C-alpha positions in Angstrom: 12.0 -2.5 -20.5 14.4 -3.1 -17.6 14.9 -6.5 -16.0 11.8 -7.4 -14.0 12.1 -8.5 -10.4 8.8 -10.2 -10.0 7.0 -10.0 -13.3 3.8 -8.7 -11.7 1.3 -6.7 -13.5 2.0 -3.8 -11.1 5.7 -3.9 -11.9 5.2 -4.1 -15.6 2.9 -1.1 -15.6 5.3 0.9 -13.4 8.2 -0.1 -15.5 6.4 1.1 -18.6 5.7 4.5 -17.1 1.9 4.1 -16.8 0.1 6.1 -14.2 -1.0 3.2 -12.0 -4.0 2.8 -9.7 -4.0 0.6 -6.7 -6.8 0.2 -4.2 -7.3 -1.3 -0.8 -9.4 -4.2 0.4 -9.9 -5.1 4.0 -10.6 -8.8 4.5 -13.8 -9.9 6.3 -14.1 -10.7 10.0 -15.7 -14.1 9.2 -15.3 -16.8 6.6 -18.2 -15.6 4.5 -16.8 -15.4 1.0 -19.6 -13.1 -0.2 -18.0 -10.2 1.6 -14.8 -10.7 -0.4 -16.7 -11.3 -3.6 -18.6 -8.1 -3.3 -15.4 -6.1 -2.8 -13.6 -7.8 -5.6 -16.5 -7.1 -7.9 -16.2 -3.4 -7.3 -12.4 -3.3 -7.7 -11.5 -5.8 -10.4 -11.7 -3.6 -13.4 -10.7 -0.3 -11.7 -7.4 -1.1 -10.1 -4.1 -2.5 -11.4 -3.4 -4.2 -8.1 -5.4 -4.6 -4.8 -3.8 -4.2 -1.4 -4.9 -6.8 1.1 -4.6 -5.4 4.6 -3.0 -7.3 7.5 -5.4 -7.1 10.4 -5.6 -3.3 10.0 -6.2 -1.2 13.1 -5.2 -4.4 15.0 -8.7 -6.0 14.5 -8.8 -9.7 13.7 -9.6 -10.5 10.1 -9.1 -13.2 7.5 -5.4 -13.6 6.9 -4.0 -11.3 4.2 -2.2 -14.2 2.5 -5.3 -16.4 2.5 -7.4 -13.5 1.0 -4.7 -12.8 -1.5 -4.6 -16.4 -2.6 -8.4 -16.1 -3.1 -7.8 -13.1 -5.4 -5.1 -15.0 -7.4 -7.5 -17.8 -8.1 -9.9 -15.3 -9.6 -7.1 -13.9 -11.9 -6.6 -10.6 -9.9 -3.4 -9.1 -8.6 -3.0 -8.7 -4.9 -0.5 -6.6 -2.9 -0.1 -8.5 0.4 0.6 -6.3 3.5 3.0 -7.9 5.9 3.1 -6.3 9.4 5.9 -6.6 12.0 3.4 -6.3 14.9 2.3 -10.0 15.2 5.1 -12.2 14.0 8.8 -12.8 14.5 11.2 -13.1 11.6 10.8 -16.9 11.5 7.0 -16.6 11.0 7.3 -13.7 8.6 9.7 -15.6 6.3 7.5 -18.6 6.5 4.5 -16.5 5.4 6.5 -15.0 2.6 7.3 -18.4 1.2 3.6 -19.3 1.5 2.6 -16.1 -0.2 5.0 -16.8 -3.1 3.7 -20.4 -3.4 0.2 -19.0 -3.6 1.1 -16.8 -6.6 1.6 -13.5 -4.8 4.1 -11.2 -6.5 3.8 -7.9 -4.6 4.5 -7.4 -0.9 4.0 -4.2 1.2 6.2 -4.0 4.3 4.6 -2.2 7.2 5.1 -1.7 10.9 1.5 -2.4 11.8 -0.9 -0.5 14.0 -0.3 -0.8 17.8 -2.6 -3.5 19.4 -4.1 -1.0 21.8 -6.2 0.4 18.9 -7.8 -3.0 18.1 -10.2 -5.6 19.6 -7.4 -7.4 21.6 -5.6 -4.6 23.4 -4.3 -7.1 25.9 -2.4 -9.0 23.1 1.4 -9.1 23.2 3.2 -7.2 20.5 6.1 -8.8 18.7 8.0 -6.2 16.6 11.0 -8.5 16.3 12.1 -6.4 13.4 11.0 -3.0 12.1 9.7 -2.1 8.6 13.1 -1.1 7.2 14.6 -4.4 8.4 11.7 -6.2 6.9 12.3 -4.6 3.5 15.9 -5.6 3.7 15.0 -9.2 4.7 12.6 -9.6 1.7 15.2 -8.1 -0.6 17.8 -10.6 0.6 15.4 -13.5 0.1 14.7 -12.4 -3.4 18.0 -11.1 -4.6 20.5 -13.2 -2.7 18.4 -16.3 -2.2 19.1 -16.4 1.6 17.0 -16.2 4.7 17.6 -13.5 7.3 19.8 -16.0 9.3 22.1 -16.5 6.3 20.9 -19.9 5.1 20.2 -20.4 1.4 16.6 -20.9 0.3 16.8 -24.5 -0.7 15.7 -27.8 0.6 19.1 -29.5 0.7 22.7 -28.7 -0.1 22.3 -30.3 -3.6 19.0 -28.8 -4.4 18.6 -25.6 -6.4 17.8 -22.3 -4.8 14.1 -21.4 -5.2 13.8 -17.9 -3.9 10.5 -15.9 -3.8 10.2 -13.2 -6.5 8.5 -10.1 -5.1 8.0 -6.5 -6.0 8.8 -4.9 -2.6 6.6 -2.0 -1.4 6.7 0.2 1.7 4.7 3.1 3.1 5.8 6.6 3.9 4.1 9.6 5.6 5.1 13.0 4.1 3.2 14.9 6.8 4.5 13.7 10.1 6.8 16.0 12.1 9.6 16.7 12.0 9.1 17.5 8.2 12.9 17.7 7.5 13.3 14.0 8.3 10.6 12.6 6.1 12.6 12.3 2.9 15.6 10.9 4.7 13.3 8.2 6.2 12.1 7.5 2.6 15.7 7.2 1.5 16.4 4.6 4.2 13.6 2.4 2.8 14.8 2.9 -0.8 18.3 1.9 0.3 16.9 -1.2 2.1 15.3 -2.3 -1.1 11.8 -0.8 -1.6 10.7 -0.8 -5.2 7.5 1.2 -4.7 6.0 3.5 -2.0 2.4 4.1 -1.0 2.0 7.3 1.0 -0.3 8.2 3.9 -3.5 9.9 2.9 -2.8 13.2 1.1 -5.0 16.1 1.9 -2.5 18.9 2.3 -1.4 19.2 -1.4 1.0 22.0 -0.8 3.0 20.1 1.8 2.9 17.0 -0.4 4.2 19.0 -3.3 7.0 20.3 -1.2 7.9 16.7 -0.1 7.9 15.6 -3.7 10.2 18.4 -4.8 12.7 17.3 -2.2 12.3 13.6 -3.4 13.0 14.7 -6.9 15.9 16.9 -5.9 17.6 13.9 -4.2 16.9 11.7 -7.3 14.8 9.2 -5.3 12.0 9.3 -7.9 14.3 7.5 -10.3 15.0 4.8 -7.8 11.5 4.1 -6.4 7.9 4.5 -7.7 5.8 6.7 -5.5 2.0 6.2 -5.3 0.1 9.0 -3.5 -2.5 7.8 -1.0 -6.0 9.2 -1.4 -9.0 8.7 0.9 -12.2 10.6 0.0 -14.0 12.2 3.0 -17.7 11.1 3.0 -19.1 12.4 6.2 -18.7 15.1 8.9 -17.9 12.4 11.4 -15.1 11.0 9.2 -13.7 14.5 8.7 -13.7 15.1 12.4 -12.1 11.7 13.2 -9.4 12.1 10.5 -8.5 15.6 11.5 -8.4 15.0 15.3 -7.6 11.4 15.9 -5.6 9.8 13.0 -1.9 10.3 13.6 0.1 11.7 10.7 -2.9 13.1 8.8 -2.7 16.8 7.8 -6.0 18.4 6.7 -5.7 22.1 6.0 -8.3 24.3 7.7 -9.4 25.6 4.2 -10.3 22.0 3.1 -12.0 21.2 6.4 -14.1 24.4 6.0 -15.0 23.6 2.4 -16.1 20.1 3.2 -17.9 21.2 6.4 -19.9 23.8 4.4 -20.9 21.3 1.6 -24.6 20.4 1.3 -23.5 16.9 0.2 -20.2 16.2 1.8 -19.9 12.8 0.1 -20.2 14.4 -3.3 -17.8 17.2 -2.3 -15.3 14.6 -1.0 -15.3 12.9 -4.3 -14.8 16.3 -6.1 -11.8 17.0 -3.9 -10.3 13.6 -4.7 -10.7 14.2 -8.4 -9.0 17.6 -8.2 -6.2 15.9 -6.3 -5.8 13.2 -9.0 -5.6 15.9 -11.7 -2.8 17.7 -9.9 -0.9 14.5 -9.0 -0.9 13.3 -12.6 1.0 16.5 -13.5 3.4 16.3 -10.5 7.0 15.1 -11.3 7.9 11.9 -9.5 4.4 10.7 -8.8 3.9 7.3 -10.5 0.3 6.7 -9.6 -2.3 6.7 -6.8 -3.4 4.4 -4.0 -7.1 4.6 -3.2 -8.0 3.8 0.4 -11.8 4.1 0.5 -12.3 2.4 3.9 -15.1 -0.1 3.3 -16.4 2.0 0.4 -15.0 0.0 -2.5 -17.9 1.0 -4.7 -16.5 4.5 -4.9 -13.3 3.3 -6.6 -14.7 2.7 -10.2 -16.6 6.0 -9.8 -13.4 7.9 -9.0 -11.2 6.2 -11.5 -13.8 6.6 -14.3 -14.4 10.3 -13.5 -10.7 10.9 -13.5 -10.4 9.6 -17.0 -8.3 6.6 -15.9 -10.5 3.9 -17.4 -10.1 1.5 -19.0 -7.0 0.4 -17.1 -4.0 -0.5 -19.4 -3.0 -4.1 -19.9 0.3 -5.3 -18.6 1.3 -7.5 -21.6 
């Protein structure tokens, strides 16, 4: 086993070569803990780590760090999303210290959806730094024990450095144009310090396979762990929305026709997801999957079980 950077369950399983499963949890829009409890109940035995989104689609929700601390207290492993949209580098570094103090060991660095898509379109954007700079900043805090401004992470000149220990994640979209830039963009994030990557939703398996071949040709799969993002389609409305309105999503016409012709599109969407998992497990360089079921957490144990991925391996 190589030297661990955070000691998280996710890192230990990836380091051991297990095919990992992460899932996504959107925090509630109120302080009712039952919403969190219900989602946690569906995910706790089916995923190795659980992403906590950071005001996804620019809609106000419970803080990702507060929700992650709630999971930690229940013995679960969160991956905290940190978006550049709402905070400058001072606030982000403060939140990172708070996350580490709360027991968080995995961070996902993202740009964040533009505020025009959310419930406060008049809000001011920040974007003080971008996602690549955020990755670099987190790595410097962890590996060099310094803040972005160069100061050491300690309380006084005589005090010891107490740096946060994170496994650093990032996101990548293999499907956005121009295609020839996608692996180069991934390489930037790897060079900045990303330890694992979660991709945009995969529907076009041929294009994803081509992207992975280039990833492997450049040797990036040996430097970063790649988790393929999967979102099962469960309605015609969702299919239409994903195909026409979600930037960076590529749904082949053949797949849209198959789902559109299905008598039970939810069941067919699950079948497609399972077929994808089977192919991804055999694909060189793919270290696992990231299930984004969009307020359908109950589908996660169903998918993971049917894919033969239960029970989940233990980290120790």
